[in-house]
Gaussian input, Z-matrix of N, CA and C with variables (Angstrom, degrees):
# hf/3-21g

backbone

0 1
 N
 C     1     B1
 C     2     B2     1     A1
 N     3     B3     2     A2     1     D1
 C     4     B4     3     A3     2     D2
 C     5     B5     4     A4     3     D3
 N     6     B6     5     A5     4     D4
 C     7     B7     6     A6     5     D5
 C     8     B8     7     A7     6     D6
 N     9     B9     8     A8     7     D7
 C    10    B10     9     A9     8     D8
 C    11    B11    10    A10     9     D9
 N    12    B12    11    A11    10    D10
 C    13    B13    12    A12    11    D11
 C    14    B14    13    A13    12    D12
 N    15    B15    14    A14    13    D13
 C    16    B16    15    A15    14    D14
 C    17    B17    16    A16    15    D15
 N    18    B18    17    A17    16    D16
 C    19    B19    18    A18    17    D17
 C    20    B20    19    A19    18    D18
 N    21    B21    20    A20    19    D19
 C    22    B22    21    A21    20    D20
 C    23    B23    22    A22    21    D21
 N    24    B24    23    A23    22    D22
 C    25    B25    24    A24    23    D23
 C    26    B26    25    A25    24    D24
 N    27    B27    26    A26    25    D25
 C    28    B28    27    A27    26    D26
 C    29    B29    28    A28    27    D27
 N    30    B30    29    A29    28    D28
 C    31    B31    30    A30    29    D29
 C    32    B32    31    A31    30    D30
 N    33    B33    32    A32    31    D31
 C    34    B34    33    A33    32    D32
 C    35    B35    34    A34    33    D33
 N    36    B36    35    A35    34    D34
 C    37    B37    36    A36    35    D35
 C    38    B38    37    A37    36    D36
 N    39    B39    38    A38    37    D37
 C    40    B40    39    A39    38    D38
 C    41    B41    40    A40    39    D39
 N    42    B42    41    A41    40    D40
 C    43    B43    42    A42    41    D41
 C    44    B44    43    A43    42    D42
 N    45    B45    44    A44    43    D43
 C    46    B46    45    A45    44    D44
 C    47    B47    46    A46    45    D45
 N    48    B48    47    A47    46    D46
 C    49    B49    48    A48    47    D47
 C    50    B50    49    A49    48    D48
 N    51    B51    50    A50    49    D49
 C    52    B52    51    A51    50    D50
 C    53    B53    52    A52    51    D51
 N    54    B54    53    A53    52    D52
 C    55    B55    54    A54    53    D53
 C    56    B56    55    A55    54    D54
 N    57    B57    56    A56    55    D55
 C    58    B58    57    A57    56    D56
 C    59    B59    58    A58    57    D57
 N    60    B60    59    A59    58    D58
 C    61    B61    60    A60    59    D59
 C    62    B62    61    A61    60    D60
 N    63    B63    62    A62    61    D61
 C    64    B64    63    A63    62    D62
 C    65    B65    64    A64    63    D63
 N    66    B66    65    A65    64    D64
 C    67    B67    66    A66    65    D65
 C    68    B68    67    A67    66    D66
 N    69    B69    68    A68    67    D67
 C    70    B70    69    A69    68    D68
 C    71    B71    70    A70    69    D69
 N    72    B72    71    A71    70    D70
 C    73    B73    72    A72    71    D71
 C    74    B74    73    A73    72    D72
 N    75    B75    74    A74    73    D73
 C    76    B76    75    A75    74    D74
 C    77    B77    76    A76    75    D75
 N    78    B78    77    A77    76    D76
 C    79    B79    78    A78    77    D77
 C    80    B80    79    A79    78    D78
 N    81    B81    80    A80    79    D79
 C    82    B82    81    A81    80    D80
 C    83    B83    82    A82    81    D81
 N    84    B84    83    A83    82    D82
 C    85    B85    84    A84    83    D83
 C    86    B86    85    A85    84    D84
 N    87    B87    86    A86    85    D85
 C    88    B88    87    A87    86    D86
 C    89    B89    88    A88    87    D87
 N    90    B90    89    A89    88    D88
 C    91    B91    90    A90    89    D89
 C    92    B92    91    A91    90    D90
 N    93    B93    92    A92    91    D91
 C    94    B94    93    A93    92    D92
 C    95    B95    94    A94    93    D93
 N    96    B96    95    A95    94    D94
 C    97    B97    96    A96    95    D95
 C    98    B98    97    A97    96    D96
 N    99    B99    98    A98    97    D97
 C   100   B100    99    A99    98    D98
 C   101   B101   100   A100    99    D99
 N   102   B102   101   A101   100   D100
 C   103   B103   102   A102   101   D101
 C   104   B104   103   A103   102   D102
 N   105   B105   104   A104   103   D103
 C   106   B106   105   A105   104   D104
 C   107   B107   106   A106   105   D105
 N   108   B108   107   A107   106   D106
 C   109   B109   108   A108   107   D107
 C   110   B110   109   A109   108   D108
 N   111   B111   110   A110   109   D109
 C   112   B112   111   A111   110   D110
 C   113   B113   112   A112   111   D111
 N   114   B114   113   A113   112   D112
 C   115   B115   114   A114   113   D113
 C   116   B116   115   A115   114   D114
 N   117   B117   116   A116   115   D115
 C   118   B118   117   A117   116   D116
 C   119   B119   118   A118   117   D117
 N   120   B120   119   A119   118   D118
 C   121   B121   120   A120   119   D119
 C   122   B122   121   A121   120   D120
 N   123   B123   122   A122   121   D121
 C   124   B124   123   A123   122   D122
 C   125   B125   124   A124   123   D123
 N   126   B126   125   A125   124   D124
 C   127   B127   126   A126   125   D125
 C   128   B128   127   A127   126   D126
 N   129   B129   128   A128   127   D127
 C   130   B130   129   A129   128   D128
 C   131   B131   130   A130   129   D129
 N   132   B132   131   A131   130   D130
 C   133   B133   132   A132   131   D131
 C   134   B134   133   A133   132   D132
 N   135   B135   134   A134   133   D133
 C   136   B136   135   A135   134   D134
 C   137   B137   136   A136   135   D135
 N   138   B138   137   A137   136   D136
 C   139   B139   138   A138   137   D137
 C   140   B140   139   A139   138   D138
 N   141   B141   140   A140   139   D139
 C   142   B142   141   A141   140   D140
 C   143   B143   142   A142   141   D141
 N   144   B144   143   A143   142   D142
 C   145   B145   144   A144   143   D143
 C   146   B146   145   A145   144   D144
 N   147   B147   146   A146   145   D145
 C   148   B148   147   A147   146   D146
 C   149   B149   148   A148   147   D147
 N   150   B150   149   A149   148   D148
 C   151   B151   150   A150   149   D149
 C   152   B152   151   A151   150   D150
 N   153   B153   152   A152   151   D151
 C   154   B154   153   A153   152   D152
 C   155   B155   154   A154   153   D153
 N   156   B156   155   A155   154   D154
 C   157   B157   156   A156   155   D155
 C   158   B158   157   A157   156   D156
 N   159   B159   158   A158   157   D157
 C   160   B160   159   A159   158   D158
 C   161   B161   160   A160   159   D159

   B1=1.4135
   B2=1.4722
   B3=1.2456
   B4=1.4708
   B5=1.5630
   B6=1.3199
   B7=1.4317
   B8=1.5571
   B9=1.3404
   B10=1.4030
   B11=1.5272
   B12=1.2819
   B13=1.5349
   B14=1.4703
   B15=1.2926
   B16=1.4809
   B17=1.5308
   B18=1.3347
   B19=1.4779
   B20=1.5654
   B21=1.2947
   B22=1.4736
   B23=1.4822
   B24=1.3107
   B25=1.4931
   B26=1.5506
   B27=1.3182
   B28=1.4606
   B29=1.5358
   B30=1.2801
   B31=1.4988
   B32=1.5437
   B33=1.3826
   B34=1.4704
   B35=1.5486
   B36=1.2782
   B37=1.4169
   B38=1.5273
   B39=1.2463
   B40=1.4569
   B41=1.5543
   B42=1.2440
   B43=1.5065
   B44=1.4670
   B45=1.3143
   B46=1.4589
   B47=1.5685
   B48=1.2569
   B49=1.4392
   B50=1.5315
   B51=1.3517
   B52=1.4781
   B53=1.4995
   B54=1.3038
   B55=1.4905
   B56=1.5128
   B57=1.2788
   B58=1.4706
   B59=1.5385
   B60=1.2710
   B61=1.4183
   B62=1.5627
   B63=1.3275
   B64=1.4925
   B65=1.5238
   B66=1.3453
   B67=1.4398
   B68=1.5262
   B69=1.3256
   B70=1.4645
   B71=1.4584
   B72=1.3399
   B73=1.4223
   B74=1.4973
   B75=1.2474
   B76=1.4760
   B77=1.5793
   B78=1.3816
   B79=1.4185
   B80=1.4709
   B81=1.3306
   B82=1.4237
   B83=1.4865
   B84=1.2646
   B85=1.4297
   B86=1.4984
   B87=1.2952
   B88=1.5051
   B89=1.4735
   B90=1.3222
   B91=1.4856
   B92=1.4825
   B93=1.3244
   B94=1.3813
   B95=1.5721
   B96=1.2833
   B97=1.4944
   B98=1.4929
   B99=1.3362
   B100=1.4044
   B101=1.4812
   B102=1.3498
   B103=1.4239
   B104=1.5464
   B105=1.2989
   B106=1.4382
   B107=1.5427
   B108=1.3219
   B109=1.4196
   B110=1.5404
   B111=1.3038
   B112=1.4467
   B113=1.5877
   B114=1.2695
   B115=1.4803
   B116=1.5426
   B117=1.3238
   B118=1.5203
   B119=1.5272
   B120=1.3504
   B121=1.4665
   B122=1.5166
   B123=1.3736
   B124=1.4794
   B125=1.5003
   B126=1.3316
   B127=1.4977
   B128=1.4767
   B129=1.3709
   B130=1.4282
   B131=1.4878
   B132=1.3270
   B133=1.4221
   B134=1.5201
   B135=1.3328
   B136=1.4437
   B137=1.5158
   B138=1.3346
   B139=1.4705
   B140=1.5434
   B141=1.3249
   B142=1.5031
   B143=1.4761
   B144=1.3276
   B145=1.4972
   B146=1.5136
   B147=1.3461
   B148=1.5185
   B149=1.4667
   B150=1.3407
   B151=1.5197
   B152=1.5048
   B153=1.2973
   B154=1.4683
   B155=1.5163
   B156=1.3206
   B157=1.4496
   B158=1.4590
   B159=1.3504
   B160=1.4481
   B161=1.5007
   A1=114.52
   A2=120.11
   A3=123.00
   A4=107.54
   A5=113.74
   A6=120.77
   A7=108.72
   A8=116.71
   A9=120.89
   A10=109.31
   A11=115.15
   A12=116.14
   A13=110.42
   A14=114.59
   A15=120.07
   A16=108.01
   A17=114.00
   A18=119.94
   A19=104.94
   A20=113.58
   A21=121.27
   A22=116.83
   A23=119.61
   A24=121.78
   A25=109.66
   A26=115.47
   A27=119.22
   A28=104.75
   A29=118.16
   A30=122.71
   A31=107.64
   A32=109.66
   A33=116.87
   A34=105.64
   A35=119.56
   A36=121.61
   A37=114.23
   A38=118.14
   A39=122.06
   A40=110.13
   A41=115.77
   A42=120.10
   A43=109.37
   A44=117.77
   A45=124.35
   A46=110.26
   A47=118.52
   A48=123.43
   A49=110.59
   A50=112.48
   A51=117.77
   A52=110.08
   A53=115.76
   A54=117.64
   A55=108.09
   A56=116.19
   A57=122.38
   A58=108.41
   A59=112.47
   A60=118.18
   A61=112.11
   A62=112.31
   A63=117.72
   A64=114.34
   A65=118.36
   A66=120.26
   A67=108.95
   A68=115.40
   A69=117.53
   A70=110.65
   A71=118.52
   A72=118.99
   A73=113.94
   A74=120.64
   A75=124.04
   A76=107.91
   A77=114.26
   A78=121.36
   A79=109.14
   A80=113.42
   A81=117.47
   A82=123.17
   A83=120.45
   A84=125.78
   A85=109.12
   A86=116.25
   A87=120.83
   A88=109.06
   A89=117.61
   A90=121.32
   A91=110.67
   A92=117.08
   A93=122.89
   A94=109.08
   A95=117.24
   A96=121.90
   A97=109.74
   A98=118.90
   A99=121.80
   A100=111.35
   A101=115.18
   A102=123.18
   A103=108.44
   A104=117.61
   A105=122.40
   A106=107.38
   A107=118.82
   A108=124.68
   A109=110.31
   A110=118.57
   A111=122.07
   A112=109.91
   A113=117.25
   A114=120.98
   A115=109.76
   A116=115.60
   A117=117.44
   A118=111.68
   A119=119.15
   A120=118.40
   A121=112.08
   A122=118.68
   A123=119.20
   A124=110.14
   A125=120.80
   A126=119.52
   A127=107.15
   A128=111.66
   A129=121.34
   A130=108.97
   A131=119.86
   A132=122.58
   A133=109.70
   A134=117.33
   A135=124.87
   A136=105.34
   A137=118.97
   A138=119.16
   A139=109.64
   A140=112.85
   A141=119.39
   A142=116.35
   A143=118.26
   A144=123.94
   A145=108.64
   A146=115.78
   A147=117.52
   A148=109.14
   A149=118.17
   A150=121.35
   A151=111.74
   A152=116.43
   A153=120.42
   A154=111.42
   A155=117.18
   A156=119.95
   A157=115.82
   A158=118.08
   A159=117.52
   A160=110.73
   D1=132.77
   D2=-179.86
   D3=-114.22
   D4=135.63
   D5=-179.60
   D6=-124.13
   D7=134.71
   D8=177.66
   D9=-127.01
   D10=129.66
   D11=174.19
   D12=-87.13
   D13=162.62
   D14=179.04
   D15=-74.30
   D16=101.74
   D17=-177.82
   D18=-144.63
   D19=171.35
   D20=178.66
   D21=-71.50
   D22=-19.99
   D23=-173.93
   D24=-127.77
   D25=133.86
   D26=177.47
   D27=-127.36
   D28=127.72
   D29=-179.92
   D30=-107.78
   D31=138.86
   D32=175.57
   D33=-126.23
   D34=133.00
   D35=176.09
   D36=-120.73
   D37=146.02
   D38=176.66
   D39=-145.10
   D40=146.13
   D41=179.29
   D42=-127.59
   D43=128.63
   D44=-178.27
   D45=-114.16
   D46=128.32
   D47=178.09
   D48=-125.19
   D49=122.97
   D50=174.07
   D51=-107.57
   D52=133.05
   D53=177.60
   D54=-133.70
   D55=103.40
   D56=178.85
   D57=-148.07
   D58=177.29
   D59=-179.06
   D60=-71.06
   D61=-33.00
   D62=-174.09
   D63=-96.28
   D64=-17.02
   D65=179.40
   D66=-124.63
   D67=125.67
   D68=178.54
   D69=-72.60
   D70=150.29
   D71=-176.54
   D72=-65.17
   D73=143.57
   D74=176.02
   D75=-153.17
   D76=162.63
   D77=177.17
   D78=-133.94
   D79=165.15
   D80=160.66
   D81=123.40
   D82=85.36
   D83=166.04
   D84=-126.68
   D85=124.26
   D86=176.83
   D87=-130.45
   D88=128.08
   D89=179.49
   D90=-123.36
   D91=128.76
   D92=177.32
   D93=-115.15
   D94=115.00
   D95=-177.53
   D96=-112.04
   D97=134.67
   D98=174.78
   D99=-106.52
   D100=124.93
   D101=-175.40
   D102=-115.62
   D103=152.31
   D104=170.40
   D105=-74.54
   D106=142.98
   D107=-177.01
   D108=-52.80
   D109=-40.61
   D110=-173.40
   D111=-64.85
   D112=-27.97
   D113=179.91
   D114=-71.85
   D115=-40.01
   D116=-174.91
   D117=-69.48
   D118=-24.18
   D119=-176.19
   D120=-103.34
   D121=17.59
   D122=179.90
   D123=-73.47
   D124=-40.02
   D125=-172.47
   D126=-149.06
   D127=154.98
   D128=174.00
   D129=-124.93
   D130=130.01
   D131=-179.01
   D132=-89.29
   D133=127.00
   D134=179.31
   D135=-126.63
   D136=126.43
   D137=-178.81
   D138=-56.07
   D139=133.38
   D140=179.11
   D141=76.96
   D142=3.40
   D143=178.51
   D144=-110.65
   D145=122.62
   D146=-176.25
   D147=-89.80
   D148=-45.01
   D149=-176.68
   D150=166.73
   D151=-175.85
   D152=178.26
   D153=-57.40
   D154=134.68
   D155=176.67
   D156=80.24
   D157=9.07
   D158=-177.69
   D159=-95.19

């Protein structure tokens, strides 16, 4: 479960590992996205819930 508070910065991290004969293993993608606070509080996703009036 991931929780984000309404703040100006939202960080997303991902790690990619390749393991094959031709490509040596490696990791590392990190993404830092800055959002305006008004964008983060527009919607909340709830499983099975489409939106107001649904």
